[in-house]
C-alpha positions in Angstrom: 18.0 66.2 -15.6 19.1 62.9 -15.8 22.9 61.2 -15.3 24.7 58.8 -17.9 24.4 55.1 -16.4 27.1 52.7 -15.1 28.5 50.5 -17.0 28.3 52.6 -19.8 25.9 51.5 -23.0 23.5 52.2 -25.1 19.9 53.0 -24.7 16.9 51.6 -27.0 17.3 54.9 -28.7 20.9 54.5 -29.5 21.9 56.5 -27.2 24.1 56.8 -24.1 22.0 55.6 -21.3 20.7 57.7 -18.4 19.4 57.2 -15.2 17.8 59.1 -12.0 20.0 60.9 -9.6 19.4 58.3 -7.1 20.4 55.5 -9.1 23.6 57.5 -10.5 24.5 58.1 -6.9 24.2 54.0 -6.3 26.4 53.6 -9.5 29.1 56.0 -8.1 29.2 54.2 -4.8 30.0 50.8 -6.4 32.3 52.2 -8.6 34.2 53.3 -5.4 33.7 49.7 -3.2 34.9 47.9 -6.3 37.5 49.6 -8.1 41.4 49.0 -7.2 43.7 51.7 -6.4 46.0 51.9 -9.4 43.0 51.2 -12.0 42.2 54.6 -12.9 45.2 56.1 -14.4 44.2 59.9 -13.8 43.4 59.2 -10.1 45.7 56.7 -9.0 44.3 56.8 -5.2 40.7 56.0 -6.1 39.0 53.6 -4.9 38.8 51.0 -1.8 40.8 48.0 -2.6 38.6 45.7 -0.7 38.6 42.9 -3.8 42.2 41.7 -2.9 40.6 40.8 0.7 38.4 38.3 -1.0 40.3 35.7 -0.4 42.0 36.4 3.0 41.2 34.6 6.0 37.7 35.4 7.4 38.3 37.2 11.2 36.8 40.1 13.2 39.8 42.2 12.4 39.5 41.6 8.5 35.8 42.7 8.7 36.9 45.9 10.7 39.8 46.4 7.9 37.2 46.4 5.5 34.7 48.1 6.7 37.2 50.8 7.6 38.6 51.0 3.6 35.2 51.3 2.4 33.8 53.7 4.9 37.0 55.8 4.6 37.0 55.4 0.5 33.3 56.4 0.5 34.1 59.8 2.5 37.2 60.6 0.3 35.5 60.2 -2.8 32.0 60.9 -2.3 31.7 62.9 0.9 30.6 65.9 -1.0 27.2 64.0 -2.3 26.7 61.7 0.2 26.8 61.0 4.1 27.4 57.7 5.1 25.8 56.4 8.1 27.2 52.9 8.6 29.1 49.9 6.2 28.4 46.1 6.6 31.1 44.1 4.8 30.2 40.1 4.6 32.5 37.5 3.0 30.6 34.4 1.6 33.5 31.8 0.4 33.9 33.5 -3.6 31.2 36.2 -2.3 31.8 39.7 -1.1 28.2 41.1 0.3 28.5 45.1 1.1 25.4 47.1 2.5 25.7 51.1 2.9 23.3 52.9 4.8 24.0 56.6 3.7 22.2 59.9 2.9 22.1 61.8 -0.2 23.0 65.5 0.6 21.0 66.7 -2.4 17.6 65.6 -1.7 17.6 64.7 2.2 16.7 60.7 0.9 18.4 58.1 3.3 18.9 54.7 1.3 20.3 51.4 1.9 21.8 49.7 -1.0 23.1 46.5 -1.1 27.0 45.5 -3.9 28.2 42.0 -4.0 30.7 40.5 -6.4 
């Protein structure tokens, strides 16, 4: 069984594009990380809100806050699908890099994925 790919688009056959389960989980993590609370009409608290922190002055406190925001948001919204082991956040000029280490509960597969904006 396959899941809908994110962002939504059509495949070469003109159907909704689909992907495997592990890639779908990665897409869900990306949505949680880069969605700001208030963007989703029926889920006003969905997301981590870290895009608002990109232009804040870099500091140890900011890095810790960002890691906490990401980890707590992933736990809240995807806690039944994944178990987060570690979150690393790096802000370089206008770019935000997030590395997430996690275990997919259904398959017991450990993964490390990087996300950037």
